[in-house]
C-alpha atoms as an extended CHARMM CRD file, in Angstrom:
* protein
*
       135  EXT
         1         1  MET       CA              0.0000000000        0.0000000000        0.0000000000  PROA      1               0.0000000000
         2         2  SER       CA              1.2360000000        3.4890000000       -0.7180000000  PROA      2               0.0000000000
         3         3  SER       CA              1.7250000000        6.0560000000        1.9980000000  PROA      3               0.0000000000
         4         4  ASP       CA             -1.0270000000        8.6350000000        1.5850000000  PROA      4               0.0000000000
         5         5  SER       CA             -1.8430000000       11.3700000000        4.0630000000  PROA      5               0.0000000000
         6         6  PRO       CA             -2.1420000000        9.8890000000        7.5560000000  PROA      6               0.0000000000
         7         7  VAL       CA             -5.4800000000        8.9360000000        9.0530000000  PROA      7               0.0000000000
         8         8  PRO       CA             -6.1770000000       10.9840000000       12.2130000000  PROA      8               0.0000000000
         9         9  PRO       CA             -4.3580000000        9.6180000000       15.2950000000  PROA      9               0.0000000000
        10        10  THR       CA             -6.1160000000        6.8550000000       17.1430000000  PROA      10              0.0000000000
        11        11  PRO       CA             -5.7250000000        5.7210000000       20.7240000000  PROA      11              0.0000000000
        12        12  SER       CA             -3.8920000000        2.4680000000       21.3220000000  PROA      12              0.0000000000
        13        13  LEU       CA             -5.3640000000       -0.3300000000       19.2250000000  PROA      13              0.0000000000
        14        14  LYS       CA             -5.3790000000       -3.9700000000       20.3350000000  PROA      14              0.0000000000
        15        15  GLY       CA             -5.9770000000       -7.2080000000       18.5170000000  PROA      15              0.0000000000
        16        16  GLY       CA             -4.9060000000      -10.7640000000       17.9620000000  PROA      16              0.0000000000
        17        17  CYS       CA             -5.5240000000      -14.0610000000       16.2680000000  PROA      17              0.0000000000
        18        18  PHE       CA             -8.6450000000      -16.2420000000       16.3760000000  PROA      18              0.0000000000
        19        19  CYS       CA             -7.3800000000      -18.6730000000       19.0260000000  PROA      19              0.0000000000
        20        20  GLY       CA             -5.8360000000      -16.0110000000       21.2890000000  PROA      20              0.0000000000
        21        21  ALA       CA             -2.2800000000      -17.3760000000       21.1350000000  PROA      21              0.0000000000
        22        22  ILE       CA             -1.0400000000      -14.0870000000       19.6450000000  PROA      22              0.0000000000
        23        23  ARG       CA             -1.9680000000      -10.6270000000       20.8820000000  PROA      23              0.0000000000
        24        24  TYR       CA             -0.6580000000       -7.2590000000       19.7320000000  PROA      24              0.0000000000
        25        25  ARG       CA             -0.9200000000       -3.5840000000       20.6520000000  PROA      25              0.0000000000
        26        26  ILE       CA             -0.4260000000       -0.5930000000       18.3490000000  PROA      26              0.0000000000
        27        27  THR       CA              0.6990000000        2.6590000000       19.9460000000  PROA      27              0.0000000000
        28        28  GLY       CA              1.1000000000        5.0050000000       16.9710000000  PROA      28              0.0000000000
        29        29  PRO       CA             -1.0170000000        6.4990000000       14.2050000000  PROA      29              0.0000000000
        30        30  VAL       CA             -2.6070000000        4.6330000000       11.3310000000  PROA      30              0.0000000000
        31        31  LEU       CA             -0.9100000000        5.9170000000        8.1730000000  PROA      31              0.0000000000
        32        32  VAL       CA             -3.3710000000        4.5800000000        5.5880000000  PROA      32              0.0000000000
        33        33  SER       CA             -6.1060000000        1.9600000000        5.3230000000  PROA      33              0.0000000000
        34        34  ALA       CA             -7.2070000000        0.0320000000        2.2530000000  PROA      34              0.0000000000
        35        35  GLN       CA             -9.2320000000       -2.8550000000        0.8900000000  PROA      35              0.0000000000
        36        36  CYS       CA             -6.8450000000       -5.0070000000       -1.1710000000  PROA      36              0.0000000000
        37        37  HSD       CA             -8.0610000000       -7.0560000000       -4.1180000000  PROA      37              0.0000000000
        38        38  CYS       CA             -4.7210000000       -8.5260000000       -5.2720000000  PROA      38              0.0000000000
        39        39  GLU       CA             -4.5530000000      -12.2310000000       -5.9990000000  PROA      39              0.0000000000
        40        40  ASP       CA             -1.6930000000      -12.8080000000       -3.5330000000  PROA      40              0.0000000000
        41        41  CYS       CA             -3.7090000000      -11.4050000000       -0.6100000000  PROA      41              0.0000000000
        42        42  ARG       CA             -6.8190000000      -13.2920000000       -1.6750000000  PROA      42              0.0000000000
        43        43  LYS       CA             -4.9070000000      -16.6000000000       -1.8580000000  PROA      43              0.0000000000
        44        44  THR       CA             -2.9220000000      -16.2100000000        1.3790000000  PROA      44              0.0000000000
        45        45  ILE       CA             -5.9680000000      -15.1060000000        3.3760000000  PROA      45              0.0000000000
        46        46  GLY       CA             -8.6190000000      -17.1910000000        1.6390000000  PROA      46              0.0000000000
        47        47  ALA       CA            -11.0410000000      -14.3260000000        1.0760000000  PROA      47              0.0000000000
        48        48  THR       CA            -12.3640000000      -12.2730000000       -1.8250000000  PROA      48              0.0000000000
        49        49  SER       CA            -10.4550000000       -9.1960000000       -0.5710000000  PROA      49              0.0000000000
        50        50  VAL       CA             -8.7960000000       -8.0910000000        2.6350000000  PROA      50              0.0000000000
        51        51  SER       CA             -8.7350000000       -4.8950000000        4.6940000000  PROA      51              0.0000000000
        52        52  TRP       CA             -5.2990000000       -3.7070000000        5.7940000000  PROA      52              0.0000000000
        53        53  PHE       CA             -4.0470000000       -0.6550000000        7.6500000000  PROA      53              0.0000000000
        54        54  THR       CA             -0.4730000000        0.5900000000        7.6590000000  PROA      54              0.0000000000
        55        55  ILE       CA              1.5090000000        1.6650000000       10.7150000000  PROA      55              0.0000000000
        56        56  ASN       CA              5.1280000000        2.3420000000       11.5530000000  PROA      56              0.0000000000
        57        57  GLU       CA              6.7850000000       -0.9090000000       12.5580000000  PROA      57              0.0000000000
        58        58  VAL       CA              8.0780000000        0.6180000000       15.8270000000  PROA      58              0.0000000000
        59        59  ASP       CA              4.4480000000        1.1200000000       16.9020000000  PROA      59              0.0000000000
        60        60  LEU       CA              3.6180000000       -2.6190000000       16.7130000000  PROA      60              0.0000000000
        61        61  HSD       CA              4.1370000000       -4.5420000000       19.9510000000  PROA      61              0.0000000000
        62        62  TRP       CA              3.5700000000       -8.3120000000       20.1430000000  PROA      62              0.0000000000
        63        63  VAL       CA              2.1090000000       -8.6630000000       23.6430000000  PROA      63              0.0000000000
        64        64  SER       CA              1.8420000000      -12.4540000000       23.7370000000  PROA      64              0.0000000000
        65        65  GLY       CA              2.9370000000      -15.1660000000       21.3610000000  PROA      65              0.0000000000
        66        66  GLU       CA              5.1980000000      -14.7910000000       18.3600000000  PROA      66              0.0000000000
        67        67  PRO       CA              3.7540000000      -14.9430000000       14.8320000000  PROA      67              0.0000000000
        68        68  THR       CA              5.1640000000      -17.2920000000       12.2200000000  PROA      68              0.0000000000
        69        69  ARG       CA              6.8960000000      -15.4790000000        9.3480000000  PROA      69              0.0000000000
        70        70  PHE       CA              6.3800000000      -16.5250000000        5.7170000000  PROA      70              0.0000000000
        71        71  ALA       CA              8.2170000000      -15.0490000000        2.7160000000  PROA      71              0.0000000000
        72        72  SER       CA              5.2800000000      -15.2530000000        0.3110000000  PROA      72              0.0000000000
        73        73  SER       CA              7.0910000000      -13.5140000000       -2.5520000000  PROA      73              0.0000000000
        74        74  ALA       CA             10.2390000000      -11.4360000000       -2.7740000000  PROA      74              0.0000000000
        75        75  PRO       CA             10.3640000000       -8.9350000000       -1.0490000000  PROA      75              0.0000000000
        76        76  VAL       CA              7.1620000000       -9.6700000000        0.9190000000  PROA      76              0.0000000000
        77        77  VAL       CA              6.9640000000      -11.2300000000        4.3770000000  PROA      77              0.0000000000
        78        78  ARG       CA              3.6090000000      -12.1240000000        5.9070000000  PROA      78              0.0000000000
        79        79  THR       CA              2.9440000000      -13.2570000000        9.4620000000  PROA      79              0.0000000000
        80        80  PHE       CA              0.2680000000      -15.5410000000       10.8110000000  PROA      80              0.0000000000
        81        81  CYS       CA             -0.5790000000      -17.5180000000       13.9280000000  PROA      81              0.0000000000
        82        82  GLY       CA              1.1370000000      -20.8970000000       13.7830000000  PROA      82              0.0000000000
        83        83  VAL       CA             -1.6800000000      -22.4150000000       15.8580000000  PROA      83              0.0000000000
        84        84  CYS       CA             -4.9010000000      -21.2290000000       14.1880000000  PROA      84              0.0000000000
        85        85  GLY       CA             -3.5740000000      -19.7640000000       10.9140000000  PROA      85              0.0000000000
        86        86  THR       CA             -4.9550000000      -16.2240000000       11.2920000000  PROA      86              0.0000000000
        87        87  SER       CA             -3.1690000000      -13.8130000000        8.9310000000  PROA      87              0.0000000000
        88        88  LEU       CA             -1.7680000000      -10.9240000000       10.9610000000  PROA      88              0.0000000000
        89        89  SER       CA              0.6570000000       -8.7170000000        9.0360000000  PROA      89              0.0000000000
        90        90  TYR       CA              2.3280000000       -7.8760000000        5.7330000000  PROA      90              0.0000000000
        91        91  GLU       CA              5.7370000000       -6.2690000000        5.2060000000  PROA      91              0.0000000000
        92        92  HSD       CA              7.1220000000       -5.1410000000        1.8370000000  PROA      92              0.0000000000
        93        93  GLY       CA             10.8130000000       -4.4240000000        1.2710000000  PROA      93              0.0000000000
        94        94  ALA       CA              9.9290000000       -1.2790000000       -0.7100000000  PROA      94              0.0000000000
        95        95  ARG       CA              8.4250000000        0.2130000000        2.4800000000  PROA      95              0.0000000000
        96        96  PRO       CA             11.0380000000       -0.3760000000        5.1990000000  PROA      96              0.0000000000
        97        97  GLY       CA              9.8670000000        0.5430000000        8.6660000000  PROA      97              0.0000000000
        98        98  GLN       CA              6.1800000000        0.1150000000        7.8460000000  PROA      98              0.0000000000
        99        99  VAL       CA              3.8880000000       -2.8570000000        8.3900000000  PROA      99              0.0000000000
       100       100  ASP       CA              0.3220000000       -3.5870000000        7.3270000000  PROA      100             0.0000000000
       101       101  ILE       CA             -2.0290000000       -5.2150000000        9.8430000000  PROA      101             0.0000000000
       102       102  THR       CA             -5.1740000000       -7.1430000000        8.9050000000  PROA      102             0.0000000000
       103       103  THR       CA             -8.0310000000       -4.9390000000       10.0670000000  PROA      103             0.0000000000
       104       104  ALA       CA            -10.2870000000       -7.8650000000       10.9940000000  PROA      104             0.0000000000
       105       105  THR       CA             -7.8070000000       -8.9580000000       13.7000000000  PROA      105             0.0000000000
       106       106  LEU       CA             -8.4780000000       -5.8110000000       15.7330000000  PROA      106             0.0000000000
       107       107  ASP       CA            -10.5900000000       -6.2500000000       18.8430000000  PROA      107             0.0000000000
       108       108  ASN       CA            -12.7590000000       -3.4910000000       17.3740000000  PROA      108             0.0000000000
       109       109  PRO       CA            -12.2740000000       -3.4520000000       13.5730000000  PROA      109             0.0000000000
       110       110  GLU       CA            -14.9920000000       -0.7940000000       13.2670000000  PROA      110             0.0000000000
       111       111  LYS       CA            -12.3490000000        1.7580000000       14.3250000000  PROA      111             0.0000000000
       112       112  ILE       CA            -10.4950000000        1.5390000000       10.9880000000  PROA      112             0.0000000000
       113       113  THR       CA            -12.4730000000        2.0310000000        7.7810000000  PROA      113             0.0000000000
       114       114  PRO       CA            -10.7380000000        1.4630000000        4.4170000000  PROA      114             0.0000000000
       115       115  SER       CA            -10.0670000000        4.7680000000        2.6390000000  PROA      115             0.0000000000
       116       116  LYS       CA             -9.4940000000        3.1980000000       -0.7800000000  PROA      116             0.0000000000
       117       117  ASP       CA             -9.6560000000       -0.0070000000       -2.8120000000  PROA      117             0.0000000000
       118       118  ILE       CA             -6.3040000000       -1.1450000000       -4.2310000000  PROA      118             0.0000000000
       119       119  PHE       CA             -5.2090000000       -3.5970000000       -6.9350000000  PROA      119             0.0000000000
       120       120  CYS       CA             -8.6270000000       -3.1070000000       -8.5220000000  PROA      120             0.0000000000
       121       121  ALA       CA             -7.4950000000       -4.6470000000      -11.8150000000  PROA      121             0.0000000000
       122       122  GLU       CA             -7.2450000000       -7.9730000000       -9.9350000000  PROA      122             0.0000000000
       123       123  LYS       CA            -10.6460000000       -7.6800000000       -8.2360000000  PROA      123             0.0000000000
       124       124  ILE       CA            -13.0310000000      -10.6160000000       -8.6680000000  PROA      124             0.0000000000
       125       125  SER       CA            -15.8460000000       -9.3330000000      -10.8900000000  PROA      125             0.0000000000
       126       126  TRP       CA            -18.7090000000      -10.0630000000       -8.4810000000  PROA      126             0.0000000000
       127       127  VAL       CA            -17.0040000000       -8.4740000000       -5.4570000000  PROA      127             0.0000000000
       128       128  PRO       CA            -18.2160000000       -4.9060000000       -4.7840000000  PROA      128             0.0000000000
       129       129  PHE       CA            -15.9040000000       -1.9680000000       -4.2130000000  PROA      129             0.0000000000
       130       130  HSD       CA            -15.7550000000       -0.7890000000       -0.6090000000  PROA      130             0.0000000000
       131       131  THR       CA            -14.7990000000        2.8460000000       -1.2010000000  PROA      131             0.0000000000
       132       132  GLN       CA            -15.0990000000        5.5780000000       -3.8440000000  PROA      132             0.0000000000
       133       133  VAL       CA            -11.2980000000        5.5550000000       -4.4640000000  PROA      133             0.0000000000
       134       134  HSD       CA            -10.0640000000        2.7920000000       -6.7960000000  PROA      134             0.0000000000
       135       135  GLU       CA             -6.3500000000        2.2770000000       -7.4630000000  PROA      135             0.0000000000
């Protein structure tokens, strides 16, 4: 995801995986949020699209458990829970110091609304857009 103008600061966000083995806390601002339609995200998550939000890596704190890292494609590293399989984060070598977090893993995902749809050329035809901005 590109770095657009930051979303207004949010208080500390908390989340984790489905089984509870991994918990995280985010202490800094959300930089951007998006609904991704790329084939890689769809395949690794098993969904028609996925909501992500970007933060500075220094603002992500793993509170309990340690996610499993998977180099899904150069230079991308994704993390997930090794127990239940929940997808947690995405890091791209072109954006050092930033990490994307799967919005649905937040304790309250309603706090982060996607500001744009990305990789729209790869969108499945019957999946609706989630925003008015299509990249």
